[in-house]
C-alpha positions in Angstrom: -10.6 14.0 -21.9 -7.7 14.3 -19.5 -8.2 13.1 -15.9 -6.2 14.6 -13.1 -4.7 11.9 -10.9 -4.5 12.3 -7.2 -1.1 12.8 -5.5 0.2 11.6 -2.2 3.4 12.0 -0.2 2.8 8.8 1.8 2.5 5.1 1.2 2.5 2.1 3.5 5.7 0.0 4.0 5.4 -3.6 5.2 5.3 -4.2 8.9 5.3 -7.4 10.8 3.0 -7.6 13.8 3.2 -8.1 16.7 6.9 -7.4 16.6 6.6 -4.0 14.9 9.5 -4.8 12.5 9.3 -2.5 9.5 10.5 -3.7 6.1 11.6 -1.4 3.3 8.9 -2.6 0.9 6.3 -0.2 -0.4 2.8 -1.7 -0.6 0.0 -1.4 -3.1 -3.3 -3.3 -3.5 -3.5 -6.4 -5.6 -4.8 -5.7 -9.1 -6.6 -9.1 -9.3 -6.9 -10.3 -5.7 -7.2 -14.0 -5.3 -6.8 -13.8 -1.6 -9.4 -11.7 0.3 -6.8 -9.7 2.2 -3.2 -8.4 2.1 -1.1 -5.9 0.3 1.2 -6.5 -2.7 4.9 -5.7 -2.3 5.7 -3.2 -5.0 9.2 -4.6 -5.6 9.1 -8.3 -4.5 5.4 -9.1 -5.4 5.0 -10.8 -2.0 1.8 -10.6 0.0 2.0 -8.6 3.2 -0.7 -8.6 5.9 -0.1 -5.1 7.3 1.4 -1.8 6.3 2.6 1.3 8.2 2.1 4.7 6.6 5.5 6.4 5.9 6.4 9.8 4.5 7.9 9.8 1.0 9.0 13.4 0.9 7.9 14.0 -2.7 4.4 13.8 -4.3 3.6 10.8 -6.4 0.6 9.7 -8.5 -0.9 6.4 -9.5 1.1 6.7 -12.8 4.4 7.0 -10.8 3.5 4.0 -8.7 2.6 1.9 -11.7 5.8 2.8 -13.5 7.8 1.7 -10.4 5.8 -1.6 -10.4 6.6 -2.2 -14.0 10.3 -2.0 -13.3 9.9 -5.4 -11.6 6.7 -7.0 -13.0 4.6 -7.3 -16.1 1.4 -5.4 -16.6 -1.2 -7.6 -14.9 -4.2 -6.1 -16.8 -4.8 -3.1 -18.9 -2.8 0.0 -18.0 -6.0 2.0 -17.7 -7.5 -0.5 -15.2 -4.2 -0.5 -13.1 -4.2 3.3 -13.0 -7.8 3.3 -11.8 -7.0 0.9 -9.0 -3.9 2.8 -7.9 -5.7 6.2 -8.2 -8.5 5.0 -5.9 -5.7 3.7 -3.6 -3.9 7.1 -3.5 -7.3 8.8 -2.7 -8.1 6.2 0.1 -4.7 6.7 1.7 -5.4 10.4 2.3 -7.6 9.6 5.3 -4.7 8.0 7.2 -1.8 9.6 9.0 1.9 8.8 9.1 2.5 6.0 11.5 -1.0 4.4 11.2 -0.9 0.7 10.7 -3.3 -0.5 8.0 -4.8 -3.7 6.6 -6.6 -4.2 3.3 -9.5 -6.4 2.4 -11.1 -7.1 -0.9 -14.7 -7.7 -2.0 -15.7 -10.4 -4.4 -15.7 -7.9 -7.2 -12.1 -6.9 -6.4 -12.7 -3.5 -4.7 -10.6 -2.9 -1.7 -11.2 -1.3 1.8 -8.4 0.0 4.0 -8.7 -0.3 7.7 -6.6 1.3 10.5 -5.4 -1.5 12.7 -3.7 0.8 15.2 -2.7 4.5 15.4 1.0 3.7 15.8 3.2 0.6 15.7 3.9 -1.4 18.8 6.7 0.0 20.9 9.9 -2.1 20.7 10.8 -3.7 23.9 14.4 -3.2 24.9 15.6 -5.9 27.4 17.3 -4.5 30.5 21.0 -5.5 31.0 
């Protein structure tokens, strides 16, 4: 049986709060969370507390995200389990808009929940001359 994976044109990038500094690091959920919160940096593998939804411009699936992850890291569990986590993530992202700042928390069983922290990132303060 073939399962159709959800697609998305948006993913969160890491953002530092309260400064609002956005890092060029795509974020995904941890596959085996040991901490109870935080995103996993797709490329660096670092933990990030918050993410801001950004537009990718092209549709991607859980399979695409996992393939990108595997360019930098080893498979943490079975491919099927990783795809299931990432497909649930792609579906969960659909309820958020570009610019929303998100956090992620995990249950004891490893399921995740995304929460909107704010509608838009904090405005950058530009000092007067």
